[in-house]
py3Dmol code that shows the C-alpha trace and the ligand (Angstrom):
import py3Dmol

protein = """\
ATOM      1  CA  MET A   1       0.000   0.000   0.000  1.00  0.00           C
ATOM      2  CA  ALA A   2       2.799   2.414   0.906  1.00  0.00           C
ATOM      3  CA  VAL A   3       4.456   1.728  -2.448  1.00  0.00           C
ATOM      4  CA  ALA A   4       1.217   2.412  -4.317  1.00  0.00           C
ATOM      5  CA  ARG A   5       0.845   5.706  -2.481  1.00  0.00           C
ATOM      6  CA  LEU A   6       4.391   6.759  -3.297  1.00  0.00           C
ATOM      7  CA  ALA A   7       3.840   5.928  -6.937  1.00  0.00           C
ATOM      8  CA  MET A   8       0.669   8.016  -7.087  1.00  0.00           C
ATOM      9  CA  GLY A   9       1.156  11.193  -9.103  1.00  0.00           C
ATOM     10  CA  VAL A  10      -0.454  14.564  -8.531  1.00  0.00           C
ATOM     11  CA  SER A  11      -3.033  14.001 -11.265  1.00  0.00           C
ATOM     12  CA  ASP A  12      -4.043  10.644  -9.709  1.00  0.00           C
ATOM     13  CA  VAL A  13      -4.592  12.301  -6.341  1.00  0.00           C
ATOM     14  CA  GLU A  14      -6.576  15.081  -7.989  1.00  0.00           C
ATOM     15  CA  ALA A  15      -8.757  12.477  -9.715  1.00  0.00           C
ATOM     16  CA  LEU A  16      -9.452  10.785  -6.365  1.00  0.00           C
ATOM     17  CA  LYS A  17     -10.372  14.101  -4.759  1.00  0.00           C
ATOM     18  CA  ARG A  18     -12.772  14.759  -7.601  1.00  0.00           C
ATOM     19  CA  GLU A  19     -14.375  11.313  -7.316  1.00  0.00           C
ATOM     20  CA  ALA A  20     -14.870  11.633  -3.562  1.00  0.00           C
ATOM     21  CA  GLY A  21     -16.122  15.189  -3.828  1.00  0.00           C
ATOM     22  CA  ILE A  22     -18.716  14.334  -6.451  1.00  0.00           C
ATOM     23  CA  ALA A  23     -19.801  11.036  -4.851  1.00  0.00           C
ATOM     24  CA  ALA A  24     -20.648  12.842  -1.606  1.00  0.00           C
ATOM     25  CA  CYS A  25     -23.395  14.680  -3.471  1.00  0.00           C
ATOM     26  CA  ASP A  26     -25.446  11.464  -3.203  1.00  0.00           C
ATOM     27  CA  PHE A  27     -26.221  12.682   0.322  1.00  0.00           C
ATOM     28  CA  VAL A  28     -27.639  15.954  -0.984  1.00  0.00           C
ATOM     29  CA  ARG A  29     -31.430  16.279  -1.329  1.00  0.00           C
ATOM     30  CA  ASP A  30     -33.586  19.013  -2.782  1.00  0.00           C
ATOM     31  CA  GLY A  31     -34.381  21.758  -0.284  1.00  0.00           C
ATOM     32  CA  MET A  32     -31.471  21.015   2.042  1.00  0.00           C
ATOM     33  CA  LYS A  33     -29.631  23.597   4.097  1.00  0.00           C
ATOM     34  CA  LEU A  34     -25.994  22.661   3.566  1.00  0.00           C
ATOM     35  CA  GLY A  35     -22.751  23.535   5.268  1.00  0.00           C
ATOM     36  CA  LEU A  36     -20.112  23.947   2.570  1.00  0.00           C
ATOM     37  CA  GLY A  37     -16.623  22.942   3.679  1.00  0.00           C
ATOM     38  CA  THR A  38     -13.220  24.216   2.680  1.00  0.00           C
ATOM     39  CA  GLY A  39     -10.374  22.627   0.770  1.00  0.00           C
ATOM     40  CA  SER A  40      -9.334  21.075  -2.505  1.00  0.00           C
ATOM     41  CA  THR A  41     -11.505  17.951  -2.159  1.00  0.00           C
ATOM     42  CA  VAL A  42     -14.781  19.511  -1.076  1.00  0.00           C
ATOM     43  CA  ARG A  43     -14.259  22.085  -3.809  1.00  0.00           C
ATOM     44  CA  TYR A  44     -15.408  19.354  -6.197  1.00  0.00           C
ATOM     45  CA  THR A  45     -18.533  18.872  -4.096  1.00  0.00           C
ATOM     46  CA  VAL A  46     -19.360  22.564  -4.300  1.00  0.00           C
ATOM     47  CA  LEU A  47     -18.738  22.554  -8.055  1.00  0.00           C
ATOM     48  CA  GLU A  48     -21.050  19.551  -8.457  1.00  0.00           C
ATOM     49  CA  ILE A  49     -23.778  21.175  -6.360  1.00  0.00           C
ATOM     50  CA  GLY A  50     -23.498  24.242  -8.574  1.00  0.00           C
ATOM     51  CA  ARG A  51     -23.726  22.075 -11.675  1.00  0.00           C
ATOM     52  CA  ARG A  52     -26.814  20.245 -10.399  1.00  0.00           C
ATOM     53  CA  MET A  53     -28.474  23.527  -9.547  1.00  0.00           C
ATOM     54  CA  ALA A  54     -27.791  24.911 -13.008  1.00  0.00           C
ATOM     55  CA  GLU A  55     -28.552  21.761 -15.007  1.00  0.00           C
ATOM     56  CA  GLU A  56     -30.925  19.664 -12.918  1.00  0.00           C
ATOM     57  CA  GLY A  57     -32.955  22.165 -10.956  1.00  0.00           C
ATOM     58  CA  LEU A  58     -31.537  21.206  -7.553  1.00  0.00           C
ATOM     59  CA  SER A  59     -32.472  23.783  -4.937  1.00  0.00           C
ATOM     60  CA  VAL A  60     -30.376  24.186  -1.782  1.00  0.00           C
ATOM     61  CA  VAL A  61     -29.030  26.961   0.386  1.00  0.00           C
ATOM     62  CA  GLY A  62     -25.492  26.962   1.723  1.00  0.00           C
ATOM     63  CA  VAL A  63     -23.496  28.208   4.662  1.00  0.00           C
ATOM     64  CA  PRO A  64     -19.812  28.590   3.692  1.00  0.00           C
ATOM     65  CA  THR A  65     -17.002  27.711   6.093  1.00  0.00           C
ATOM     66  CA  SER A  66     -14.482  30.178   4.644  1.00  0.00           C
ATOM     67  CA  GLU A  67     -14.233  33.234   2.461  1.00  0.00           C
ATOM     68  CA  ALA A  68     -12.701  31.052  -0.284  1.00  0.00           C
ATOM     69  CA  THR A  69     -15.750  28.779  -0.268  1.00  0.00           C
ATOM     70  CA  ARG A  70     -18.040  31.793  -0.124  1.00  0.00           C
ATOM     71  CA  GLU A  71     -16.442  33.163  -3.290  1.00  0.00           C
ATOM     72  CA  LEU A  72     -16.650  29.810  -5.055  1.00  0.00           C
ATOM     73  CA  ALA A  73     -20.291  29.252  -4.091  1.00  0.00           C
ATOM     74  CA  GLU A  74     -21.241  32.784  -5.116  1.00  0.00           C
ATOM     75  CA  SER A  75     -19.544  32.309  -8.482  1.00  0.00           C
ATOM     76  CA  LEU A  76     -21.725  29.233  -9.019  1.00  0.00           C
ATOM     77  CA  GLY A  77     -24.938  30.944  -8.012  1.00  0.00           C
ATOM     78  CA  ILE A  78     -25.455  28.867  -4.855  1.00  0.00           C
ATOM     79  CA  PRO A  79     -27.588  30.976  -2.486  1.00  0.00           C
ATOM     80  CA  LEU A  80     -25.854  31.579   0.839  1.00  0.00           C
ATOM     81  CA  VAL A  81     -27.305  32.444   4.218  1.00  0.00           C
ATOM     82  CA  PRO A  82     -25.753  33.116   7.626  1.00  0.00           C
ATOM     83  CA  LEU A  83     -26.140  30.398  10.255  1.00  0.00           C
ATOM     84  CA  SER A  84     -28.272  32.712  12.340  1.00  0.00           C
ATOM     85  CA  GLU A  85     -30.814  32.685   9.523  1.00  0.00           C
ATOM     86  CA  ALA A  86     -30.409  29.054   8.459  1.00  0.00           C
ATOM     87  CA  GLY A  87     -30.836  27.555  11.929  1.00  0.00           C
ATOM     88  CA  VAL A  88     -29.933  23.872  12.138  1.00  0.00           C
ATOM     89  CA  LEU A  89     -28.396  22.623   8.891  1.00  0.00           C
ATOM     90  CA  ASP A  90     -29.389  19.330   7.310  1.00  0.00           C
ATOM     91  CA  LEU A  91     -25.831  18.381   6.462  1.00  0.00           C
ATOM     92  CA  VAL A  92     -22.289  19.674   6.203  1.00  0.00           C
ATOM     93  CA  ILE A  93     -19.858  18.236   3.679  1.00  0.00           C
ATOM     94  CA  ASP A  94     -16.197  18.978   4.326  1.00  0.00           C
ATOM     95  CA  GLY A  95     -12.692  17.657   3.825  1.00  0.00           C
ATOM     96  CA  ALA A  96     -10.245  16.367   6.435  1.00  0.00           C
ATOM     97  CA  ASP A  97      -6.518  16.011   6.828  1.00  0.00           C
ATOM     98  CA  GLU A  98      -6.801  12.717   8.701  1.00  0.00           C
ATOM     99  CA  PHE A  99      -9.550  10.453   9.999  1.00  0.00           C
ATOM    100  CA  ASP A 100      -9.292   7.415  12.264  1.00  0.00           C
ATOM    101  CA  SER A 101     -11.450   4.329  12.716  1.00  0.00           C
ATOM    102  CA  ALA A 102     -13.624   6.144  15.299  1.00  0.00           C
ATOM    103  CA  PHE A 103     -14.311   8.896  12.724  1.00  0.00           C
ATOM    104  CA  ALA A 104     -12.287  11.440  14.718  1.00  0.00           C
ATOM    105  CA  LEU A 105     -10.695  14.010  12.433  1.00  0.00           C
ATOM    106  CA  ILE A 106      -7.787  16.372  12.116  1.00  0.00           C
ATOM    107  CA  LYS A 107      -8.860  19.430  10.164  1.00  0.00           C
ATOM    108  CA  GLY A 108      -7.427  22.851   9.500  1.00  0.00           C
ATOM    109  CA  GLY A 109      -4.900  22.205   6.753  1.00  0.00           C
ATOM    110  CA  GLY A 110      -6.579  25.085   4.956  1.00  0.00           C
ATOM    111  CA  GLY A 111      -6.756  27.172   8.119  1.00  0.00           C
ATOM    112  CA  ALA A 112     -10.557  27.248   8.287  1.00  0.00           C
ATOM    113  CA  LEU A 113     -10.991  24.959  11.299  1.00  0.00           C
ATOM    114  CA  THR A 114     -12.844  27.404  13.548  1.00  0.00           C
ATOM    115  CA  ARG A 115     -15.563  28.239  11.045  1.00  0.00           C
ATOM    116  CA  GLU A 116     -15.647  24.600   9.978  1.00  0.00           C
ATOM    117  CA  LYS A 117     -16.308  23.449  13.537  1.00  0.00           C
ATOM    118  CA  ILE A 118     -18.945  26.113  14.141  1.00  0.00           C
ATOM    119  CA  VAL A 119     -20.779  25.002  11.010  1.00  0.00           C
ATOM    120  CA  ALA A 120     -20.303  21.271  11.692  1.00  0.00           C
ATOM    121  CA  GLN A 121     -21.691  21.639  15.206  1.00  0.00           C
ATOM    122  CA  SER A 122     -24.746  23.307  13.694  1.00  0.00           C
ATOM    123  CA  ALA A 123     -25.625  20.447  11.356  1.00  0.00           C
ATOM    124  CA  ASN A 124     -27.634  17.277  11.751  1.00  0.00           C
ATOM    125  CA  GLY A 125     -24.959  15.314   9.947  1.00  0.00           C
ATOM    126  CA  MET A 126     -21.395  15.580   8.703  1.00  0.00           C
ATOM    127  CA  VAL A 127     -19.984  13.835   5.641  1.00  0.00           C
ATOM    128  CA  VAL A 128     -16.240  13.992   5.056  1.00  0.00           C
ATOM    129  CA  VAL A 129     -14.738  13.724   1.592  1.00  0.00           C
ATOM    130  CA  ALA A 130     -11.218  12.357   1.341  1.00  0.00           C
ATOM    131  CA  ASP A 131      -8.837  10.175  -0.565  1.00  0.00           C
ATOM    132  CA  ASP A 132      -7.400   7.132   1.171  1.00  0.00           C
ATOM    133  CA  ARG A 133      -4.147   8.874   2.144  1.00  0.00           C
ATOM    134  CA  LYS A 134      -6.165  10.527   4.920  1.00  0.00           C
ATOM    135  CA  GLN A 135      -7.177   7.263   6.644  1.00  0.00           C
ATOM    136  CA  VAL A 136      -4.937   6.563   9.664  1.00  0.00           C
ATOM    137  CA  ASP A 137      -4.768   4.254  12.668  1.00  0.00           C
ATOM    138  CA  LEU A 138      -3.753   7.038  15.047  1.00  0.00           C
ATOM    139  CA  LEU A 139      -4.196  10.748  14.419  1.00  0.00           C
ATOM    140  CA  GLY A 140      -1.240  13.115  14.505  1.00  0.00           C
ATOM    141  CA  ALA A 141       1.183  12.358  11.675  1.00  0.00           C
ATOM    142  CA  PHE A 142      -0.383  15.424  10.056  1.00  0.00           C
ATOM    143  CA  ASP A 143       0.604  18.394  12.226  1.00  0.00           C
ATOM    144  CA  LEU A 144      -2.407  19.396  14.314  1.00  0.00           C
ATOM    145  CA  PRO A 145      -3.586  22.926  13.399  1.00  0.00           C
ATOM    146  CA  ILE A 146      -4.680  25.196  16.232  1.00  0.00           C
ATOM    147  CA  GLU A 147      -6.050  28.689  15.683  1.00  0.00           C
ATOM    148  CA  VAL A 148      -4.759  31.235  18.197  1.00  0.00           C
ATOM    149  CA  LEU A 149      -5.243  34.932  18.842  1.00  0.00           C
ATOM    150  CA  PRO A 150      -2.393  37.151  17.599  1.00  0.00           C
ATOM    151  CA  PHE A 151      -2.280  38.829  21.044  1.00  0.00           C
ATOM    152  CA  GLU A 152       0.816  37.438  22.847  1.00  0.00           C
ATOM    153  CA  TRP A 153       0.697  34.407  20.540  1.00  0.00           C
ATOM    154  CA  GLU A 154       4.251  33.397  21.515  1.00  0.00           C
ATOM    155  CA  ARG A 155       3.108  32.883  25.105  1.00  0.00           C
ATOM    156  CA  THR A 156       0.210  30.786  23.816  1.00  0.00           C
ATOM    157  CA  ARG A 157       2.673  28.776  21.734  1.00  0.00           C
ATOM    158  CA  GLN A 158       4.855  28.152  24.811  1.00  0.00           C
ATOM    159  CA  ARG A 159       1.875  26.717  26.636  1.00  0.00           C
ATOM    160  CA  VAL A 160       0.955  24.523  23.667  1.00  0.00           C
ATOM    161  CA  GLU A 161       4.593  23.364  23.496  1.00  0.00           C
ATOM    162  CA  GLU A 162       4.296  22.063  27.058  1.00  0.00           C
ATOM    163  CA  MET A 163       1.721  19.565  25.770  1.00  0.00           C
ATOM    164  CA  CYS A 164       3.228  18.724  22.404  1.00  0.00           C
ATOM    165  CA  PRO A 165       6.194  16.342  22.091  1.00  0.00           C
ATOM    166  CA  GLY A 166       7.328  17.861  18.777  1.00  0.00           C
ATOM    167  CA  GLN A 167       7.690  21.247  17.162  1.00  0.00           C
ATOM    168  CA  VAL A 168       4.983  23.910  17.330  1.00  0.00           C
ATOM    169  CA  SER A 169       5.344  26.378  14.453  1.00  0.00           C
ATOM    170  CA  ARG A 170       3.384  29.416  13.441  1.00  0.00           C
ATOM    171  CA  ARG A 171       2.116  28.764   9.915  1.00  0.00           C
ATOM    172  CA  GLY A 172       3.901  31.017   7.448  1.00  0.00           C
ATOM    173  CA  GLY A 173       6.758  31.807   9.856  1.00  0.00           C
ATOM    174  CA  ASP A 174       7.711  35.489   9.811  1.00  0.00           C
ATOM    175  CA  ASP A 175       5.124  36.143   7.106  1.00  0.00           C
ATOM    176  CA  PRO A 176       2.274  34.550   9.017  1.00  0.00           C
ATOM    177  CA  PHE A 177      -0.778  33.001   7.505  1.00  0.00           C
ATOM    178  CA  VAL A 178      -3.792  34.943   8.810  1.00  0.00           C
ATOM    179  CA  THR A 179      -7.135  33.187   9.043  1.00  0.00           C
ATOM    180  CA  ASP A 180     -10.476  34.599   7.908  1.00  0.00           C
ATOM    181  CA  ASN A 181     -10.983  35.486  11.582  1.00  0.00           C
ATOM    182  CA  GLY A 182      -7.699  37.409  11.872  1.00  0.00           C
ATOM    183  CA  GLY A 183      -6.021  34.606  13.848  1.00  0.00           C
ATOM    184  CA  TYR A 184      -2.779  32.672  13.456  1.00  0.00           C
ATOM    185  CA  ILE A 185      -2.381  28.932  12.993  1.00  0.00           C
ATOM    186  CA  LEU A 186       0.026  26.885  15.106  1.00  0.00           C
ATOM    187  CA  ASP A 187       0.955  23.584  13.441  1.00  0.00           C
ATOM    188  CA  CYS A 188       1.761  21.085  16.179  1.00  0.00           C
ATOM    189  CA  SER A 189       3.838  17.945  15.584  1.00  0.00           C
ATOM    190  CA  PHE A 190       2.308  15.352  17.850  1.00  0.00           C
ATOM    191  CA  GLY A 191       3.298  12.459  15.612  1.00  0.00           C
ATOM    192  CA  ALA A 192       0.906   9.564  15.060  1.00  0.00           C
ATOM    193  CA  SER A 193       0.241   9.328  18.786  1.00  0.00           C
ATOM    194  CA  ILE A 194      -3.130  10.940  19.495  1.00  0.00           C
ATOM    195  CA  SER A 195      -5.000   8.076  21.165  1.00  0.00           C
ATOM    196  CA  ASN A 196      -7.473  10.252  23.069  1.00  0.00           C
ATOM    197  CA  PRO A 197      -8.357  13.176  20.783  1.00  0.00           C
ATOM    198  CA  ARG A 198     -11.275  14.253  22.986  1.00  0.00           C
ATOM    199  CA  SER A 199      -9.105  14.855  26.048  1.00  0.00           C
ATOM    200  CA  LEU A 200      -6.323  16.489  24.010  1.00  0.00           C
ATOM    201  CA  GLU A 201      -8.860  18.837  22.438  1.00  0.00           C
ATOM    202  CA  SER A 202     -10.209  19.759  25.835  1.00  0.00           C
ATOM    203  CA  ASP A 203      -6.712  20.308  27.352  1.00  0.00           C
ATOM    204  CA  LEU A 204      -5.669  22.549  24.459  1.00  0.00           C
ATOM    205  CA  LEU A 205      -8.896  24.532  24.619  1.00  0.00           C
ATOM    206  CA  ASP A 206      -8.124  25.297  28.269  1.00  0.00           C
ATOM    207  CA  ILE A 207      -5.194  27.480  27.177  1.00  0.00           C
ATOM    208  CA  ALA A 208      -6.147  31.148  26.968  1.00  0.00           C
ATOM    209  CA  GLY A 209      -5.413  32.439  23.490  1.00  0.00           C
ATOM    210  CA  VAL A 210      -6.406  29.183  21.810  1.00  0.00           C
ATOM    211  CA  VAL A 211      -9.418  29.953  19.653  1.00  0.00           C
ATOM    212  CA  GLU A 212     -10.068  26.460  18.309  1.00  0.00           C
ATOM    213  CA  VAL A 213      -8.361  23.096  17.888  1.00  0.00           C
ATOM    214  CA  GLY A 214      -8.444  21.104  14.657  1.00  0.00           C
ATOM    215  CA  LEU A 215      -9.650  17.928  16.353  1.00  0.00           C
ATOM    216  CA  PHE A 216     -13.229  17.014  15.453  1.00  0.00           C
ATOM    217  CA  VAL A 217     -14.479  14.259  17.746  1.00  0.00           C
ATOM    218  CA  GLY A 218     -17.972  12.766  17.697  1.00  0.00           C
ATOM    219  CA  ILE A 219     -19.035  14.954  14.780  1.00  0.00           C
ATOM    220  CA  CYS A 220     -18.327  12.977  11.599  1.00  0.00           C
ATOM    221  CA  ASP A 221     -21.052  10.553  10.501  1.00  0.00           C
ATOM    222  CA  ALA A 222     -19.596   9.239   7.259  1.00  0.00           C
ATOM    223  CA  VAL A 223     -16.493   9.417   5.108  1.00  0.00           C
ATOM    224  CA  VAL A 224     -16.744   9.229   1.342  1.00  0.00           C
ATOM    225  CA  MET A 225     -13.287   7.914   0.540  1.00  0.00           C
ATOM    226  CA  ALA A 226     -11.787   7.552  -2.913  1.00  0.00           C
ATOM    227  CA  ALA A 227      -9.017   5.031  -3.518  1.00  0.00           C
ATOM    228  CA  SER A 228      -7.504   3.644  -6.691  1.00  0.00           C
ATOM    229  CA  GLY A 229      -9.992   0.740  -6.504  1.00  0.00           C
ATOM    230  CA  GLY A 230     -13.046   3.025  -6.363  1.00  0.00           C
ATOM    231  CA  VAL A 231     -15.091   5.102  -3.949  1.00  0.00           C
ATOM    232  CA  VAL A 232     -16.388   3.687  -0.668  1.00  0.00           C
ATOM    233  CA  THR A 233     -18.668   5.286   1.877  1.00  0.00           C
ATOM    234  CA  LEU A 234     -17.640   4.463   5.437  1.00  0.00           C
ATOM    235  CA  LEU A 235     -20.646   4.909   7.720  1.00  0.00           C
ATOM    236  CA  ASN A 236     -20.144   5.684  11.395  1.00  0.00           C
ATOM    237  CA  GLU A 237     -22.384   3.145  13.145  1.00  0.00           C
ATOM    238  CA  SER A 238     -22.852   5.450  16.104  1.00  0.00           C
ATOM    239  CA  GLY A 239     -23.434   8.390  13.797  1.00  0.00           C
ATOM    240  CA  ARG A 240     -26.611  10.087  12.654  1.00  0.00           C
ATOM    241  CA  LEU A 241     -26.733   8.964   9.029  1.00  0.00           C
ATOM    242  CA  GLY A 242     -26.714   5.177   9.494  1.00  0.00           C
TER     243      GLY A 242
END
"""
ligand_1 = """\
14
5RP
C -9.478 23.278 5.801
C -9.613 21.826 6.049
C -9.666 20.957 4.851
O -10.915 20.383 4.772
C -8.589 19.914 4.971
O -7.342 20.567 5.085
C -8.571 18.983 3.763
O -8.279 19.720 2.628
P -7.953 19.041 1.234
O -9.211 18.405 0.758
O -7.473 20.182 0.389
O -6.856 18.021 1.464
O -9.725 21.360 7.152
O -9.321 23.988 6.998
"""
view = py3Dmol.view(width=600, height=400)
view.addModel(protein, "pdb")
view.setStyle({"model": 0}, {"cartoon": {"style": "trace"}})
view.addModel(ligand_1, "xyz")
view.setStyle({"model": 1}, {"stick": {}})
view.zoomTo()
view.show()
């Protein structure tokens, strides 16, 4: 499997993202209020929703999880509403950087984790779109993104470092990446060692200055995963879509 992954070119990965992104639209029904995730995989979902609206008369409203997704959805003519107006969403479809067998996720590779979690916690279901490189036994090989306030962020980083066995770096270094909320992202090298994501999330959230942690636990109901052999939908048996 590792050899196959190494041999996979950029265009193969892009094809898998597209397959997963489009296949997830099977969960979409007319009239739904949808959370629209952020990233290169879910981008294909948003494009497909736009296509179905234009060509097949699908009618949905969306809540975007980033300014990038807002722009994309607007360009496709997908009507957008704020959460305060939408109320509880029927479904959110989003990408992930890693997912484990308990459907816990690392998110935030695109820096949108805070808005993504707000939207996901406001939905009756969450479907993740991913290629099979994202499936892991233990979370953490992908550096865990944490959004922090710019105010005294180095002190916040020191406190995060006390909990993290590896490096904690501000994304972008001296030319920092700034989130849609005006925050910074700390990328934290835990290594593939996160056996209790719920307690780690809670411990990190206790640090003043931490806005949100890119661990999503007990939120994801299904993963639409594309691999070279085809697309499979992994359903969380304790989830809401089973
Ligand atoms: C953005 C995210 C993305 O969903 C995650 O990084 C996956 O993105 P991609 O599909 O581009 O690999 O959490 O904050």
